C-alpha positions in Angstrom: -28.3 31.7 5.1 -25.2 33.1 4.8 -24.1 31.2 8.3 -24.9 28.4 6.8 -22.7 28.7 3.8 -19.8 30.0 5.6 -20.1 26.5 7.6 -19.7 24.8 4.3 -16.6 27.0 3.3 -14.7 26.3 6.5 -15.8 22.3 6.7 -14.1 22.3 3.3 -11.0 23.8 4.5 -11.0 21.3 7.4 -11.5 18.6 4.5 -8.5 20.3 2.5 -6.1 20.0 5.4 -7.3 16.1 5.8 -7.2 15.7 1.9 -3.5 16.7 2.0 -2.6 14.3 4.4 -4.1 11.3 2.9 -3.4 12.8 -0.6 0.5 13.3 0.3 0.5 9.6 1.8 -0.5 8.0 -1.6 1.6 10.2 -3.5 4.6 9.6 -1.8 5.0 6.7 -4.0 6.0 9.0 -6.7 9.2 10.2 -5.4 10.1 7.9 -2.5 10.1 4.7 -4.2 13.7 4.9 -5.6 15.6 6.5 -2.8 13.6 4.1 -0.1 14.2 0.9 -2.0 17.7 1.4 -2.9 18.5 2.9 0.5 20.5 5.7 -1.0 20.7 7.4 2.4 19.2 6.9 5.7 15.8 7.1 6.1 15.5 10.3 7.8 18.0 12.1 5.3 15.5 10.9 2.4 12.8 12.2 4.1 14.4 15.9 4.9 15.0 15.8 1.1 11.6 14.9 0.2 10.0 17.3 2.5 12.1 20.1 1.5 11.3 19.5 -2.2 7.4 19.6 -1.0 7.6 22.6 0.9 9.6 24.6 -1.8 7.1 23.3 -4.8 4.2 24.1 -2.7 5.4 27.7 -2.3 6.2 28.1 -5.9 3.0 26.6 -6.9 1.6 28.3 -9.9 -1.4 28.4 -7.7 -3.8 27.6 -10.8 -6.8 25.8 -9.7 -8.4 26.1 -12.5 -9.4 22.4 -12.9 -11.9 22.8 -9.8 -13.0 26.4 -10.8 -14.0 25.7 -14.7 -12.3 22.5 -15.7 -15.1 20.2 -15.7 -18.5 22.4 -15.2 -19.3 25.8 -16.9 -19.6 27.8 -14.1 -21.9 30.5 -15.7 -24.8 28.1 -15.8 -24.5 27.0 -12.1 -25.6 28.8 -9.1 -23.9 29.5 -6.0 -26.1 27.0 -4.1 -25.5 24.4 -6.8 -21.7 24.9 -7.0 -21.2 24.6 -3.5 -23.5 21.4 -3.4 -21.1 19.9 -6.1 -17.9 20.9 -4.2 -18.8 19.5 -0.8 -19.7 16.0 -2.4 -16.6 16.0 -4.3 -14.4 16.7 -0.9 -16.4 14.0 1.1 -15.8 11.4 -1.7 -11.9 12.3 -2.2 -11.0 12.2 1.4 -12.7 8.8 2.0 -11.4 7.2 -1.4 -7.9 8.4 -0.8 -8.0 7.3 2.8 -9.4 3.7 1.8 -6.3 3.3 -1.0 -4.0 4.4 1.5 -5.1 1.5 4.3 -5.0 -1.1 1.2 -1.4 0.1 0.4 -2.5 0.5 -3.2 -1.1 3.7 -4.9 -3.7 5.6 -6.9 -3.9 9.1 -9.1 -5.3 11.9 -6.9 -5.9 13.7 -10.4 -8.0 10.9 -11.7 -9.9 10.6 -8.4 -10.5 14.7 -8.6 -11.4 14.6 -12.2 -13.9 11.8 -12.1 -15.1 13.0 -8.8 -15.9 16.6 -10.4 -17.3 14.7 -13.1 -19.7 12.6 -11.3 -20.9 15.6 -9.4 -21.4 17.7 -12.6 -23.4 15.0 -14.5 -25.8 14.4 -11.5 -26.6 18.2 -11.1 -26.5 18.7 -14.9 -29.4 16.1 -15.0 -31.3 17.8 -12.1 -30.9 21.0 -14.3 -32.0 19.6 -17.5 -35.1 18.0 -16.0 -36.2 21.0 -14.2 -35.7 23.2 -17.3 -39.2 23.4 -18.8 -38.5 26.1 -21.5 -35.1 23.6 -22.8 -32.8 26.2 -23.0 -30.0 23.9 -21.6 -28.2 21.1 -22.7 -25.6 18.8 -21.3 -23.1 20.4 -23.6 -23.6 24.1 -22.1 -23.3 22.7 -18.4 -20.1 20.2 -18.8 -16.5 20.5 -20.2 -15.9 16.7 -21.0 -12.5 17.2 -22.8 -10.7 17.4 -19.6 -12.1 14.2 -18.4 -11.4 12.3 -21.8 -7.8 13.9 -21.9 -7.3 12.1 -18.6 -8.8 8.9 -19.5 -6.3 8.7 -22.6 -3.5 9.7 -20.1 -4.2 6.5 -18.2 -3.3 4.6 -21.3 -0.2 6.2 -22.4 1.1 6.9 -19.0 1.0 3.3 -18.6 2.4 1.9 -22.0 5.0 4.6 -22.4 6.4 4.6 -18.8 7.0 0.8 -18.6 8.1 0.5 -22.2 10.8 3.1 -21.4 11.5 1.7 -18.2 12.4 -1.4 -19.3 14.3 -0.4 -22.3 16.5 2.3 -20.1 17.1 0.0 -17.6 18.1 -3.0 -20.0 20.8 -0.8 -21.4 22.1 0.9 -18.2 22.5 -2.5 -16.9 24.2 -3.9 -19.9 26.6 -0.6 -19.4 27.4 -1.0 -15.5 26.2 -4.5 -14.7 25.7 -5.4 -11.2 28.8 -4.6 -9.9 28.6 -1.1 -10.7 31.5 0.1 -9.2 34.3 -2.0 -11.8 32.3 -0.1 -14.6 31.7 3.3 -12.7 35.3 4.7 -14.2 34.3 4.6 -17.7 30.7 5.7 -17.6 29.9 7.7 -14.3 30.9 10.9 -15.1 28.5 10.9 -18.6 25.9 9.0 -16.6 25.5 11.2 -13.9 25.9 14.4 -16.2 23.2 13.2 -18.0 20.7 12.2 -15.2 21.3 15.5 -13.3 20.7 17.4 -16.7 17.3 15.6 -17.1 16.6 16.3 -13.8 17.2 20.3 -13.5 15.2 19.7 -17.4 12.6 18.4 -15.6 12.3 21.1 -12.7 12.3 24.0 -15.0 9.9 22.5 -17.7 7.7 20.8 -15.0 7.9 22.5 -11.6 8.7 26.2 -12.3 7.9 27.1 -15.7 4.6 28.6 -14.3 5.4 29.6 -11.0 4.7 33.4 -10.6 7.7 33.6 -8.5 10.0 32.5 -11.4 9.6 35.5 -13.7 11.7 38.0 -15.0 14.7 38.6 -17.5 16.5 35.7 -15.7 13.4 33.1 -16.1 12.5 34.6 -19.8 16.0 33.9 -20.8 16.3 30.6 -19.5 12.9 29.3 -21.1 14.0 31.3 -24.5 17.3 29.6 -24.6 16.5 26.0 -23.0 18.2 23.6 -25.4 21.7 26.0 -24.9 21.0 25.8 -21.1 20.3 22.3 -21.1 23.8 21.5 -23.4 26.0 23.7 -21.0 24.3 22.1 -18.0 25.3 18.7 -19.2 29.0 19.6 -19.9 29.2 21.4 -16.6 27.3 18.4 -14.7 29.5 15.8 -16.4 32.7 17.2 -15.3 31.3 18.0 -11.9 30.1 14.2 -11.5 33.7 12.8 -12.5 35.2 14.9 -10.2 32.9 13.8 -7.4 34.0 10.4 -8.5 37.4 11.0 -8.1 36.8 12.1 -4.6 35.2 9.1 -3.6 31.6 10.4 -3.4 29.2 7.8 -4.8 27.7 9.6 -7.7 24.7 7.6 -8.2 23.6 8.5 -4.6 23.5 12.1 -5.2 21.4 11.6 -8.6 18.8 9.9 -6.4 18.3 12.2 -3.8 18.6 14.9 -6.7 16.0 13.4 -8.3 13.9 12.6 -5.3 14.0 16.4 -4.4 13.0 17.2 -8.4 10.0 14.6 -8.2 8.7 16.0 -4.6 8.7 19.6 -6.1 7.3 19.0 -9.2 4.5 16.7 -7.1 3.6 19.8 -4.8 3.9 22.4 -7.2 1.5 20.7 -9.9 -0.8 18.5 -8.1 -1.4 20.9 -5.1 -4.5 21.5 -7.2 -5.9 17.7 -6.2 -5.6 18.9 -2.8 -7.0 22.5 -2.2 -8.2 23.4 -5.6 -12.0 22.6 -4.4 -11.8 24.4 -1.2 -10.3 27.3 -2.8 -12.9 27.3 -5.4 -15.6 27.1 -2.9 -13.9 29.9 -0.9 -13.7 32.3 -4.1 -17.7 31.5 -4.9 -18.5 32.4 -1.5 -16.4 35.6 -1.1 -17.8 36.7 -4.8 -21.6 36.0 -3.4 -20.6 37.7 0.0 -19.4 40.6 -2.4 -22.9 41.3 -3.9 -24.1 42.6 -0.4 -27.1 40.8 0.1 -28.7 41.9 -3.4 -28.9 38.1 -4.7 -29.9 35.0 -3.0 -27.7 31.5 -3.4 -30.2 30.3 -5.8 -30.3 33.2 -8.3 -26.6 34.1 -8.0 -24.6 32.4 -11.5 -20.8 31.7 -11.0 -19.8 33.6 -13.9 -16.8 34.7 -12.1 -15.0 31.1 -11.8 -14.9 31.4 -15.2 -11.5 33.4 -14.6 -8.4 31.8 -13.4 -7.6 31.8 -9.7 -4.7 34.0 -7.8 -4.2 31.9 -4.8 -2.6 34.0 -1.9 0.9 33.0 -1.2 0.1 32.0 2.7 -2.4 29.3 1.3 0.2 27.7 -0.9 2.9 27.7 2.2 0.2 26.6 4.7 -0.6 23.6 2.4 3.0 22.9 2.0 3.7 22.9 5.5 0.7 20.3 6.2 2.1 18.1 3.3 5.4 18.0 4.9 3.8 17.1 8.3 2.0 14.6 7.0 5.0 12.9 4.9 7.0 12.6 8.2 4.1 11.4 10.3 2.2 9.1 8.2 2.6 5.7 8.4 0.0 5.1 5.6 2.7 7.0 3.3 5.5 3.9 4.1 2.8 1.3 3.4 1.8 2.5 0.0 5.4 2.9 -0.7 6.2 -0.6 0.8 3.9 -1.8 -1.9 5.4 -0.3 -4.9 9.0 -1.3 -3.4 8.2 -5.1 -2.5 6.8 -5.3 -6.2 10.2 -4.3 -7.6 12.7 -6.0 -5.3 15.3 -7.8 -6.6 15.4 -10.8 -4.0 13.1 -13.5 -3.9 10.7 -13.7 -0.7 7.0 -13.6 0.4 5.0 -11.8 -2.1 2.0 -9.6 -1.1 -0.2 -10.7 -4.1 -1.3 -13.8 -5.0 -1.6 -15.6 -8.6 -4.2 -14.9 -11.2 -5.2 -16.7 -14.4 -4.3 -13.7 -16.5 -0.8 -13.7 -14.9 -0.3 -17.1 -15.3 -1.1 -16.8 -19.1 1.1 -13.7 -19.3 4.0 -15.6 -17.7 3.5 -18.6 -20.1 3.3 -16.5 -23.1 6.5 -14.3 -22.2 8.3 -17.6 -21.3 7.6 -19.1 -24.6 8.3 -15.9 -26.6 11.7 -15.4 -24.4 12.8 -18.7 -25.5 12.0 -18.0 -29.3 13.9 -15.0 -28.9 17.0 -16.8 -27.2 17.0 -19.5 -30.1 17.8 -16.9 -32.5 20.7 -14.9 -30.9 24.2 -16.3 -31.3 25.3 -18.1 -28.4 28.4 -15.6 -27.6 26.0 -12.9 -27.5 23.8 -14.7 -25.1 27.1 -15.7 -22.7 28.2 -12.0 -22.8 24.5 -10.7 -21.9 24.3 -13.2 -19.1 27.6 -11.8 -17.7 26.2 -8.4 -17.4 23.2 -9.4 -15.7 25.3 -11.7 -13.0 23.3 -10.7 -9.9 25.5 -12.6 -7.7 27.8 -9.3 -8.1 24.9 -7.1 -7.0 25.9 -4.4 -4.5 23.0 -3.7 -2.5 23.3 -1.4 0.7 21.7 -3.4 4.1 17.8 -4.0 3.8 18.0 -2.5 0.3 15.6 -3.8 -2.5 17.2 -3.2 -5.2 20.8 -1.1 -6.4 21.4 2.3 -7.0 21.5 2.2 -10.9 18.0 0.9 -11.2 17.1 3.6 -8.4 18.6 6.4 -10.6 17.2 5.2 -13.7 14.0 5.3 -11.9 14.0 8.9 -10.7 15.8 10.4 -13.9 13.1 8.5 -16.6 10.3 9.1 -14.4 11.0 13.3 -14.3 12.2 12.9 -18.0 9.1 11.7 -19.3 6.9 13.7 -17.0 8.6 16.9 -18.6 8.5 15.8 -22.0 4.8 14.8 -21.5 4.2 18.5 -20.1 6.0 20.1 -23.1 3.7 18.3 -25.6 1.0 19.3 -23.6 0.4 15.6 -22.7 -1.0 15.5 -18.8 1.0 12.3 -17.9 0.1 11.1 -14.4 3.1 11.4 -11.9 1.9 8.3 -9.9 1.5 5.9 -13.4 4.4 7.3 -14.8 6.5 6.6 -11.3 5.2 3.2 -10.6 5.2 1.9 -14.1 8.8 3.2 -14.6 9.7 0.8 -11.4 8.0 -1.9 -12.8 9.6 -2.1 -15.8 13.2 -1.2 -14.6 12.8 -4.3 -12.2 11.4 -6.6 -15.3 15.0 -5.5 -17.2 16.8 -6.2 -14.2 15.5 -10.0 -14.3 14.0 -9.1 -10.7 10.7 -11.2 -12.0 11.9 -14.8 -12.1 10.2 -17.9 -12.6 9.6 -18.2 -8.8 7.9 -14.5 -8.4 6.9 -13.3 -12.0 3.3 -14.7 -11.6 3.3 -12.8 -8.3 4.5 -9.5 -9.1 2.4 -9.7 -12.4 -0.6 -10.1 -10.3 0.4 -7.3 -8.0 1.1 -4.8 -10.9 -2.6 -6.0 -12.5 -4.2 -5.6 -9.1 -2.9 -1.4 -9.1 -3.8 -0.5 -12.4 -6.8 -2.1 -11.7 -7.4 0.2 -9.0 -6.2 3.1 -11.1 -9.8 2.5 -12.9 -11.6 1.5 -10.2 -10.8 4.9 -8.5 -12.3 6.6 -11.6 -15.6 4.7 -11.7 -15.8 4.7 -8.0 -15.2 8.2 -7.7 -17.5 9.2 -10.3 -20.3 7.1 -8.9 -20.4 7.8 -5.3 -19.7 11.6 -5.9 -22.8 11.1 -8.3 -25.0 9.7 -5.8 -23.8 11.9 -2.7 -24.5 15.0 -5.3 -27.8 13.8 -5.6 -28.5 13.0 -1.9 -27.0 16.6 -0.7 -29.5 18.4 -3.6 -32.5 16.2 -2.6 -31.9 16.3 1.1 -30.5 19.7 1.8 -29.0 20.4 5.2 -30.0 17.7 6.9 -28.2 15.4 4.2 -24.7 17.2 4.3 -24.9 16.6 8.0 -25.8 12.7 7.2 -22.8 12.7 4.6 -20.6 14.2 7.0 -21.2 11.8 9.8 -21.4 8.9 7.2 -17.7 9.8 6.0 -16.1 10.1 9.4 -17.7 6.8 10.1 -15.9 5.5 7.2 -12.7 7.1 8.2 -12.5 5.9 11.9 -13.4 2.4 10.5 -10.7 2.7 8.2 -8.4 3.6 10.6 -9.4 0.5 12.8 -8.8 -1.9 10.0 -5.6 -0.3 9.2 -4.2 -1.1 12.7 -5.4 -4.8 12.3 -3.2 -4.8 9.1 -0.5 -3.0 10.7 -0.6 -6.0 13.2 -0.2 -8.6 10.4 2.6 -6.3 9.1 4.3 -6.3 12.4 4.4 -10.3 12.6 5.7 -10.4 9.0 8.5 -7.9 9.8 9.3 -10.3 12.8 9.9 -13.2 10.5 11.9 -11.0 7.8 14.3 -9.6 11.0 15.0 -13.2 11.9 15.9 -14.0 8.0 17.7 -11.1 7.9 19.9 -12.0 11.1 20.6 -15.5 10.1 21.8 -14.3 6.6 24.5 -12.3 9.0 25.4 -14.9 10.9 29.1 -15.7 11.3 29.3 -19.2 11.8 27.0 -21.9 12.2 27.0 -21.7 16.1 26.0 -18.5 15.8 23.3 -19.4 13.3 21.9 -22.1 15.4 21.8 -20.1 18.5 19.5 -17.7 16.4 17.7 -20.7 14.8 16.9 -21.9 18.5 15.9 -18.7 19.9 13.8 -17.9 17.2 12.0 -21.3 17.4 11.5 -20.7 21.2 9.7 -17.5 20.8 7.3 -18.8 17.9 6.3 -21.9 19.7 5.6 -19.9 22.9 3.5 -17.7 21.1 1.6 -20.2 19.3 0.8 -22.1 22.3 0.1 -18.8 24.0 -2.1 -17.9 20.8 -3.9 -21.5 20.8 -5.0 -20.8 24.4 -6.2 -17.5 23.8 -8.5 -18.8 20.7 -9.7 -21.9 22.1 -11.1 -20.0 25.2 -12.7 -17.4 22.8 -13.9 -20.2 20.8 -15.5 -22.1 23.8 -16.7 -19.1 25.3 -18.1 -17.5 22.2 -20.1 -20.4 21.6 -21.6 -21.0 25.1 -22.7 -17.4 25.5 -23.9 -17.4 21.8 -21.5 -14.3 20.9 -21.3 -14.5 17.3 -19.0 -11.3 17.6 -16.6 -13.1 19.3 -16.3 -16.2 17.2 -15.8 -14.3 13.7 -13.1 -12.3 15.8 -11.6 -15.7 16.5 -11.8 -16.9 12.9 -10.2 -13.9 11.7 -7.3 -14.3 14.0 -7.2 -17.9 13.1 -6.7 -16.9 9.5 -4.0 -14.6 10.0 -2.2 -17.1 12.1 -2.3 -19.6 9.3 -0.7 -17.2 7.2 1.8 -16.6 9.6 2.9 -20.1 10.2 3.3 -20.2 6.3 5.8 -17.4 6.4 7.7 -18.7 9.4 8.7 -21.7 7.5 11.1 -19.4 5.5 13.2 -19.1 8.6 13.6 -22.9 8.6 14.7 -23.2 4.9 17.3 -20.8 5.7 18.4 -21.7 9.0 19.2 -25.4 7.6 21.4 -23.6 5.0 23.2 -22.3 7.6 24.1 -24.9 9.7 26.9 -27.7 9.5 25.4 -30.8 7.4 25.2 -33.3 10.0 23.3 -30.8 12.6 21.3 -28.9 9.7 19.4 -32.5 8.7 18.6 -33.1 12.7 17.5 -29.7 13.5 15.9 -28.8 10.4 13.7 -31.8 10.9 12.6 -30.9 14.5 12.2 -27.5 13.4 9.6 -28.4 10.5 7.9 -30.9 12.8 7.5 -28.2 15.4 6.0 -26.0 13.1 3.6 -28.4 11.7 2.4 -29.4 14.9 1.8 -25.5 15.5 0.0 -25.5 12.3 -2.3 -28.8 13.3 -3.2 -27.2 16.5 -4.1 -24.1 14.7 -6.4 -26.0 12.3 -7.8 -28.0 14.8 -8.9 -24.8 16.6 -10.3 -23.7 13.4 -12.2 -26.8 12.8 -13.7 -26.4 16.3 -14.8 -22.7 16.0 -15.9 -22.9 12.6 -19.0 -25.2 13.1 -19.6 -23.1 16.4 -19.8 -19.9 14.6 -22.2 -21.7 11.9 -24.4 -22.8 14.4 -24.8 -19.4 16.1 -25.2 -17.7 13.0 -28.0 -19.8 11.9 -29.7 -19.3 15.3 -30.0 -22.8 16.5 -30.6 -24.2 19.9 -27.7 -23.5 22.3 -25.9 -26.1 24.2 -27.5 -27.5 27.2 -26.7 -27.1 30.9 -25.3 -30.2 31.6 -23.1 -29.9 28.3 -21.5 -26.3 29.2 -21.1 -27.6 32.8 -19.0 -30.9 31.8 -17.0 -29.4 28.9 -16.4 -25.9 30.5 -14.6 -27.8 33.4 -12.3 -29.7 30.9 -11.9 -26.6 28.6 -10.1 -24.6 31.7 -8.0 -27.4 32.4 -6.9 -27.6 28.6 -6.2 -23.5 28.7 -4.3 -24.2 31.4 -2.3 -26.8 30.1 -1.4 -25.0 26.7 -0.5 -21.7 29.2 2.2 -24.4 30.9 3.4 -25.9 27.7 4.4 -22.2 26.7 5.9 -21.2 30.0 8.2 -24.6 29.7 9.1 -23.4 26.0 9.8 -19.8 27.2 12.0 -20.9 30.0 13.5 -23.6 28.0 13.4 -25.8 30.9 11.8 -29.4 30.2 12.4 -31.0 33.5 8.3 -31.1 34.0 7.7 -32.7 30.6 6.8 -36.1 32.1 4.2 -34.2 34.4 2.7 -32.6 31.3 2.7 -35.9 29.2 0.7 -37.5 32.3 -1.7 -34.3 32.1 -2.5 -34.6 28.5 -3.2 -38.3 29.0 -5.7 -37.3 32.0 -7.2 -34.8 29.6 -7.7 -37.1 26.7 -9.5 -39.8 29.0 -11.6 -36.9 30.7 -12.5 -35.8 26.8 -13.3 -39.5 25.8 -15.5 -40.1 29.0 -17.5 -36.7 27.7 -17.6 -38.4 24.3 -19.3 -41.5 25.9 -21.8 -39.4 28.0 -23.0 -37.7 24.9 -23.1 -40.6 22.9 -25.6 -42.1 26.0 -27.6 -38.8 25.5 -28.0 -39.3 22.0 -29.3 -43.0 22.4 -31.5 -41.6 24.3 -32.9 -39.1 22.3 -32.4 -36.3 24.6 -31.2 -32.9 23.5 -31.1 -31.4 19.9 -29.2 -33.7 17.4 -27.2 -30.5 15.9 -26.5 -29.4 19.3 -24.9 -32.8 19.6 -23.1 -33.0 16.3 -21.2 -29.7 17.1 -20.6 -30.7 20.8 -18.9 -33.9 19.4 -16.7 -32.3 17.5 -15.6 -29.5 19.7 -14.7 -32.6 22.2 -12.6 -34.3 19.2 -10.7 -31.1 18.1 -10.0 -30.3 21.7 -8.6 -33.7 21.8 -6.4 -33.1 18.9 -5.2 -29.5 20.5 -3.8 -31.6 23.7 -2.0 -34.2 21.6 -0.7 -32.0 18.8 0.7 -29.6 22.0 2.2 -32.8 23.8 4.1 -33.9 20.8 5.0 -29.9 19.6 6.7 -29.9 23.5 8.4 -33.4 23.0 9.9 -32.0 19.4 10.8 -28.5 20.8 12.9 -30.3 23.4 15.0 -32.4 21.1 15.3 -29.2 18.9 16.7 -27.2 22.0 19.0 -30.1 23.1 22.8 -29.5 22.5 
């Protein structure tokens, strides 16, 4: 029995390491959003600053893991075996939920997930204990501490509302002061702004990051906390002078502020949110050591965990070790970059492809806000409107290469996030760092007019999706942990092993799905890279060459893709391979999305060319893209009935149908590959031969249609099979025709 519980403690430790990795990947949005979005420094420098902040914050953590020890349940009423059941259920649930959110690229709150998992597990076991309490001694109020959960629920609403409102207000004022060309106005305000920002960050680090740290004690610390107002005042004066001097030395003060804020947020995150990752395993470790200290005089089902009522004293090596794991996770996790990307894309200043669609709620909100803005504008004097518009002239925006927004907004994001969290802490209001950082970023982007008429409905849908995800986190965490706890209680050791296996399967499947998503992101990144190159083109000739190169690569890939998916569709149908057909359908959906994104290149490419050339080449580019789309849609119309046919277990193709169409299908696939090679070589000397091959293929397909119609007239074979077969022949013919047209258009586009 002791060996089994030792295994559970070690297993909790392993889960803690994994939880640190997935937790940091998700919470990275809290402190990387501003610096990465504004390109305040090279990516490596940003990661080093954040890593140092995490390591320092973890090492100086107060080590108070009380939320996992007695924050939700009342440990004096639970036995050792019951506590271990709850803790194992919590960790299994937490790792899976956070990994899923990371794979989706959705920021969520590790605090909320932990609290509601503990709440779900505690409710489950409390109901069991109440059901088994024949004497009626226990009550739900004895077993649970619901105050913490209610406080977190309240904090959700408070964090979202306060952060968004203040983010909008402060950014609006900052933009009026600095405008988008902040270099012109920096000489008037930069010293005071930088001093105020740096002072707020230091105040944030003292109050939120170090106040409860066991390493920050003694007379010096006592003096600082007893004279906080005086310290803040002198810091403001000294830092204002320092920032002004740095400005005179041609050092960008805003970059200093952003990097300092990134360090502060990372420090506070590691110092205070560490409990979300290692609090539960350490509570299990503490419970195990207390149980073993009894020397075998008690059993797991008779030893009450009264010892967990006291505060934890976490050894320093656990804190440092956790910090090292968090740093490694931050530096190596691609999912962390994925989560940050979601937040940055929603806040970016420029238009482009949106990650989210539209929703009825977003459309209504945009309409209401537009009408309200029009009403307010009508009562504002025209000179005031003109002055405000001049301050928000984003044509003068100063952006680093590849940045989504400028340094003014980045500085507001980090400073205001830190200040709101510090103020919330000082008033004992547990503001979520995730909620504050994200909503400040959204509020500041709204104030900066980044949500224009063309993008507002998409951005609002994205914000609502993220906020909805936060609420879903709470519900899902509670529900899953509730049932996992009950399963472990009823199933014992076999149930624990089964839950472990299920969690491992879920994590592996999540990783595979994430790799597929990465492939989509890679295709999108290639399009964005082409757009960036076209924008940087020095003259129309360079732009045209880039335009042609992109078209060749894109059409070549489209034709190879068509050959691959057509072959997969036909083989999947003939072999009754439903898995292959589903794979083809998923690939076709992704390709259709990609082809829509490619049209952006055409729109931008036309603007970079001379007038006469732009009209001619733009027309051919769009025609080529349209023919590529038609090829993909034709294969989709071919594959979908085949999939439905196999999925319904209808009769397969007859041998003669397989033989006839299989031979022509291989000729079509080879034809598509020849077309792709021709585009890739940019050599169209063999075009007449391909046109003749196209005609021969269409004649062969027409002949197969006639033969099938004869079989139908003779009432031989299945009607359902004949319908699918004729559809395959027609769509295959369309593929051949559109491919031939694509080659002709590509030749005209590539001609000098």
